[in-house]
VOGU-3710 file (C-alpha; in Angstrom, 3 decimals, decimal comma):
1> msvlvrekae> -7,591/24,622/-46,272  -6,107/26,379/-42,806  -2,802/28,243/-42,088  -1,507/25,870/-39,419  2,309/27,715/-39,833  1,819/29,753/-37,333  0,356/28,008/-34,354  3,091/24,860/-35,051  5,919/26,813/-35,486  5,407/28,875/-31,699
11> ssasklyrds> 4,868/25,295/-30,426  7,859/24,291/-31,113  9,223/27,855/-30,381  10,076/29,307/-33,985  9,687/32,413/-35,123  8,450/33,508/-37,859  8,481/36,849/-39,850  6,539/38,442/-42,685  8,910/40,172/-44,913  7,222/43,425/-45,790
21> gsnftyiepg> 9,072/43,398/-49,769  7,507/40,018/-50,959  5,283/37,882/-50,112  7,378/35,092/-48,444  7,349/34,862/-44,487  10,809/33,371/-43,234  11,013/31,193/-40,439  13,927/30,614/-37,689  13,327/27,181/-36,245  13,870/26,965/-32,705
31> ilsrsgtvls> 15,221/24,004/-30,155  12,978/20,846/-31,697  12,484/17,637/-30,084  11,073/15,783/-32,568  12,306/13,958/-35,590  11,295/12,937/-38,821  11,112/10,294/-41,689  11,823/10,856/-44,747  12,197/9,323/-48,078  14,136/10,536/-50,601
41> lfsgaggfdl> 13,853/10,062/-54,538  16,941/10,890/-56,959  19,052/10,769/-54,420  22,481/10,805/-55,849  25,224/10,626/-53,547  23,525/11,534/-50,642  24,250/15,327/-49,751  20,291/16,173/-49,605  19,787/13,370/-47,245  23,341/14,118/-45,074
51> gleqacfetv> 21,460/17,871/-44,529  17,943/16,413/-43,417  20,143/13,557/-41,351  21,334/17,102/-39,752  18,185/18,001/-39,332  16,842/15,485/-37,682  15,429/13,291/-40,247  15,600/9,474/-40,683  15,937/8,373/-44,648  13,983/5,889/-44,202
61> gciemdpncr> 14,720/4,736/-48,110  16,123/6,568/-51,285  15,346/5,495/-54,691  18,480/6,460/-56,937  19,555/4,820/-60,324  23,555/5,497/-61,135  25,664/2,367/-59,318  28,224/4,745/-58,103  25,934/6,702/-56,245  24,451/3,311/-55,207
71> atlafnrpqw> 27,611/2,505/-53,895  28,431/5,546/-51,907  24,818/5,293/-50,129  25,208/1,816/-48,952  29,177/2,157/-48,217  27,937/5,582/-45,443  24,416/4,728/-44,715  23,963/0,853/-44,913  21,045/1,695/-42,972  19,136/3,758/-45,768
81> klfdgdgaip> 17,020/1,291/-47,701  17,766/1,296/-51,639  14,738/0,663/-53,743  15,391/-1,234/-56,957  11,763/-1,226/-58,675  10,129/-4,045/-61,039  12,571/-2,785/-63,748  15,706/-3,712/-66,238  17,577/-0,598/-64,282  18,061/-1,223/-60,370
91> gdvrsvdpaq> 16,420/2,142/-58,547  15,062/3,564/-62,308  11,836/5,772/-60,283  9,876/5,087/-63,405  9,717/1,704/-62,262  9,258/2,130/-58,539  5,480/1,388/-57,069  4,551/3,713/-53,888  2,460/0,879/-52,565  5,240/-1,569/-52,448
101> vlanlgmkrg> 7,978/0,622/-51,140  5,092/1,838/-48,090  4,989/-2,359/-48,014  8,747/-2,855/-47,096  8,759/-0,065/-44,944  5,760/-1,149/-43,509  4,340/2,202/-43,278  0,671/3,394/-44,560  0,077/6,061/-46,782  0,419/9,347/-45,120
111> vldlvvggpp> 2,784/8,466/-42,760  5,575/9,558/-44,116  7,092/12,940/-43,168  8,756/14,034/-46,085  9,214/12,922/-49,695  12,396/15,039/-50,936  14,046/15,076/-54,430  15,402/16,678/-57,308  15,148/15,035/-60,797  17,419/15,674/-63,062
121> cqpfsnlgkk> 18,775/19,151/-63,465  19,888/18,857/-67,121  16,885/19,697/-69,469  16,475/22,510/-67,295  19,766/24,051/-67,048  21,254/27,134/-68,253  24,137/25,005/-69,547  23,627/22,495/-72,199  21,106/22,063/-74,633  18,103/23,412/-72,603
131> tgsdderngd> 15,728/20,997/-73,744  13,428/21,124/-70,989  10,660/19,049/-70,988  11,028/17,884/-74,138  14,153/16,019/-72,862  14,136/12,642/-74,174  16,123/10,687/-71,385  14,919/12,847/-68,336  12,726/15,616/-69,301  9,543/14,066/-67,766
141> lyaeyvrmvt> 11,101/13,051/-64,121  9,060/15,695/-62,580  5,982/13,890/-63,497  7,469/11,309/-61,792  8,090/13,460/-58,487  4,507/13,986/-58,867  3,727/10,054/-58,991  5,448/9,720/-56,149  4,573/11,944/-53,698  0,824/11,513/-54,881
151> gflpkgfife> 1,577/7,704/-54,093  3,121/8,228/-50,874  0,850/11,430/-49,728  3,901/12,538/-47,079  2,725/15,366/-44,385  5,727/17,620/-46,935  7,621/17,274/-49,460  10,437/19,323/-50,852  10,908/19,532/-54,714  14,503/21,082/-55,729
161> nveglaqarh> 15,866/21,840/-58,987  17,827/24,371/-60,363  17,769/28,214/-61,231  16,912/27,514/-64,263  13,186/25,985/-63,493  11,964/29,416/-62,344  12,501/30,724/-65,984  9,776/31,797/-68,134  9,931/29,084/-70,678  9,402/26,853/-68,054
171> npvreylfre> 6,479/27,717/-67,152  4,388/24,884/-68,089  6,086/22,859/-66,223  5,836/24,990/-62,608  2,181/24,862/-63,667  2,053/21,409/-63,930  3,705/20,723/-60,560  1,792/23,212/-58,781  -1,698/22,398/-60,157  -0,898/18,837/-59,075
181> lsglgyglts> 0,257/19,065/-56,057  -1,564/21,571/-54,477  -4,848/19,138/-55,630  -3,829/16,947/-53,209  -4,163/19,374/-50,624  -1,117/20,847/-50,377  -0,540/24,502/-49,865  2,524/25,271/-51,646  5,703/28,163/-51,510  8,615/28,290/-54,267
191> hvftsadygd> 11,764/30,253/-54,618  15,584/30,345/-55,653  17,936/29,878/-53,012  21,508/30,963/-52,767  23,150/27,887/-50,844  25,900/30,615/-49,271  22,739/32,358/-47,421  22,549/29,163/-45,534  26,516/28,331/-44,525  27,500/26,619/-48,170
201> pqirkrfvil> 30,749/28,262/-49,592  29,685/28,678/-52,638  27,161/30,697/-54,598  24,773/28,226/-55,526  21,538/28,833/-56,447  18,590/26,614/-56,465  14,935/26,443/-57,320  12,533/24,870/-54,537  8,877/24,041/-53,724  7,846/23,497/-49,931
211> gilnvetvai> 4,808/21,700/-49,965  2,370/20,624/-46,034  -0,539/18,915/-46,391  -3,351/21,272/-45,553  -1,724/24,453/-44,663  -2,416/27,698/-45,973  1,349/28,815/-46,868  4,768/27,468/-46,249  7,457/29,436/-44,664  10,861/29,754/-46,176
221> plpqyfeses> 14,414/29,367/-43,902  15,427/32,775/-42,603  18,877/33,170/-44,300  21,454/32,337/-41,172  24,766/34,250/-43,035  24,971/37,185/-45,538  27,352/38,719/-47,759  27,591/41,914/-46,146  26,792/43,440/-42,887  24,500/46,270/-45,223
231> krdqlfrrig> 22,531/42,999/-46,833  21,813/41,556/-43,206  20,227/44,482/-41,636  18,197/45,655/-45,298  15,949/42,149/-44,616  16,229/42,413/-41,135  14,478/45,626/-41,311  11,888/44,457/-43,483  11,040/41,580/-41,428  11,160/43,741/-38,366
241> kdlrspvrlw> 14,216/41,516/-36,639  17,137/42,901/-34,054  19,864/44,372/-35,701  21,836/44,110/-32,818  22,342/40,377/-33,517  25,944/39,104/-34,860  26,185/38,908/-38,198  27,150/36,086/-40,193  28,955/36,753/-43,340  29,465/34,159/-46,111
251> rtlgdtleti> 32,042/31,227/-45,489  34,787/31,667/-48,354  36,269/29,398/-50,126  40,007/29,988/-48,489  38,734/29,106/-44,574  37,193/26,004/-45,839  39,981/24,509/-47,925  41,469/25,195/-44,157  39,516/22,874/-43,479  40,126/19,917/-45,159
261> pterlqradc> 42,094/17,307/-43,106  45,726/15,952/-44,055  44,112/12,364/-44,318  41,321/13,070/-46,234  43,547/14,547/-49,010  45,321/11,081/-48,876  42,267/8,907/-49,362  41,606/7,183/-52,979  38,589/9,331/-53,601  40,358/12,753/-53,398
271> iqmgvseive> 41,479/12,651/-57,025  43,301/15,687/-59,257  43,064/16,038/-62,601  46,755/16,690/-63,759  47,974/19,972/-65,425  50,673/20,029/-68,439  53,061/22,022/-69,144  51,252/24,558/-71,463  48,582/24,665/-69,545  50,386/25,234/-66,330
281> rrmrfvkpge> 51,853/28,247/-68,161  48,759/29,735/-68,936  47,698/29,684/-65,434  50,229/31,900/-63,801  48,921/34,226/-66,065  45,593/34,525/-64,263  45,172/36,604/-60,743  42,434/35,656/-58,778  38,613/36,787/-60,135  40,370/36,865/-64,012
291> nfrvvphdql> 39,578/34,214/-66,691  41,795/33,147/-69,861  40,763/36,958/-71,039  44,080/38,089/-69,316  46,453/35,213/-71,363  48,427/36,005/-74,077  46,929/35,390/-77,183  49,753/33,251/-78,166  49,327/31,177/-74,930  45,663/30,120/-76,301
301> pacwtsgkhq> 44,156/27,541/-77,969  42,370/29,103/-81,358  38,992/28,609/-80,010  39,402/30,937/-77,149  41,098/33,872/-79,937  38,023/33,995/-82,011  35,970/36,387/-80,141  33,259/33,727/-80,693  33,350/32,547/-77,209  32,048/34,343/-75,042
311> ghdtfgrlrs> 32,534/32,627/-71,324  32,765/34,451/-68,218  34,482/31,970/-66,217  36,210/29,839/-68,558  39,663/29,551/-67,287  39,008/31,673/-64,088  41,031/31,623/-60,732  38,857/31,532/-57,749  38,497/33,810/-54,600  40,396/33,300/-51,797
321> drpsvtirts> 38,280/35,475/-49,677  34,407/35,106/-51,680  32,492/31,341/-51,576  32,964/29,768/-54,885  30,956/29,755/-57,808  28,599/26,681/-58,220  30,760/23,204/-58,063  29,769/21,500/-61,413  30,402/18,023/-61,981  33,990/18,631/-63,702
331> aynaskgrfi> 34,840/21,593/-61,424  38,691/19,718/-61,518  38,961/21,068/-65,149  40,082/24,789/-64,998  38,532/25,069/-68,651  34,930/24,313/-67,797  34,501/27,141/-65,780  36,094/29,090/-62,470  37,916/26,348/-61,007  41,431/27,400/-60,621
341> hptenrglnt> 43,150/26,575/-57,570  43,040/30,269/-55,824  46,930/29,631/-54,700  47,885/27,094/-56,704  48,660/26,396/-60,615  45,766/23,234/-61,161  41,873/23,093/-61,115  40,250/21,815/-57,428  40,653/18,411/-56,441  37,240/15,846/-55,185
351> aemaalqsfp> 38,027/16,867/-51,631  37,692/20,612/-52,369  34,911/19,858/-54,195  33,071/18,100/-51,545  34,554/20,564/-48,893  32,582/23,577/-50,841  29,525/20,819/-51,414  29,440/21,095/-47,299  29,530/17,422/-47,593  31,540/16,024/-44,015
361> hdfefkcagk> 35,542/15,071/-44,641  34,591/11,551/-43,381  32,230/10,859/-45,803  33,795/8,560/-48,803  32,876/8,369/-52,630  32,790/5,111/-54,148  32,669/3,966/-57,568  30,886/0,829/-58,940  34,251/-0,039/-59,994  37,647/1,276/-59,765
371> ptlvgigrmi> 37,223/4,994/-58,344  37,434/7,918/-61,176  37,759/11,471/-61,641  34,626/11,632/-63,496  32,768/9,250/-61,798  33,450/11,457/-58,124  32,923/14,780/-59,806  29,745/13,767/-61,092  28,433/12,688/-57,846  29,968/15,862/-56,172
381> gnavpvnlar> 28,702/18,077/-58,706  25,239/16,567/-58,922  24,809/17,100/-54,887  22,497/19,509/-52,896  24,761/21,189/-50,961  24,119/20,101/-47,460  24,002/23,093/-45,593  21,165/24,298/-47,887  19,568/20,915/-46,967  19,705/21,119/-43,507
391> alggamiaql> 18,197/24,511/-43,814  15,445/23,080/-45,838  15,301/20,341/-43,357  14,750/22,762/-40,187  12,179/24,891/-41,741  10,231/22,309/-42,590  10,370/19,690/-39,523  9,376/23,365/-36,962  5,957/23,138/-39,703  5,254/19,375/-40,180
401> pr> 1,651/17,879/-38,435  2,375/15,931/-35,474
//
């Protein structure tokens, strides 16, 4: 392999910075005159693809089996082809033959610029059963991702998953991914990214592997937003970047909610969970940054007063002056985490959830049938934050071979 990252970046007026405190090279993409093609696996509602679209990628195809997600993709981006495969369930990646997809697209193996996707994350999440690769339903889908990359052999790929995949108990999965993908000729870099560092008003951490064919290493996108000026300066000193540039601080939840247009809140895909009188009364005790522990015991359900419940975010109120916590699939339900609205006694509605994931306000969530709170909440909570995806896409398109 040869080191091609620097030459490609410089030819597109990008800047590279070596971090003296780690093994990472950061890239700050310049003005690019090229575009790229991308095929999306496990596409969900399209958050990843929307971000890549903003980074000048054209999504030529999506592989997704959830009926609600398929309806949402077809409505918002009918030009993105949905591939069905040969199985009983349309869009089941296990039944998709890369050769057939390429034939449909009129492409040859090795022509696609990018393959992206994040296999369903529940087996590797810090929530739930933590079954990992032993999960009977989705534990093997990372291997399907490798099969797809092998079949398409794109110039680059982005593999995305939950932060939990970086933990030691999942070493065999990561070792498999690195062994198989590097064996195809890809230079690889992995990192746990914080979405707030790239303009999402949410502190969401995601494990990402970036791969580019025939290079030694892959640079990661330079953070664009910072928790504080001092944290920006710490990074910039390590990489030798000018400290005199303006500091962009993390986007806040309060500022983001104020940007939601009135008409967005009136659409059918804006749904809010009802709150009973007793739940609303409990919420009155909780100030921003606090949780159920400040509510008098006689006002709480028994399961929260037994001493066994250790949730730090349960029934917590969000802060307007900070990014949101991770927007999960049930962020509309205040009992599921720190999801009480910062100033009102209710959970988040789906329009607010989507805004905190950086979905454009004109993007409409559809269901295969009648719109439901659960269905729309699942699509939003499972999505890749759009601005993080845009940053990853910008870093990749600046480094991909032409």
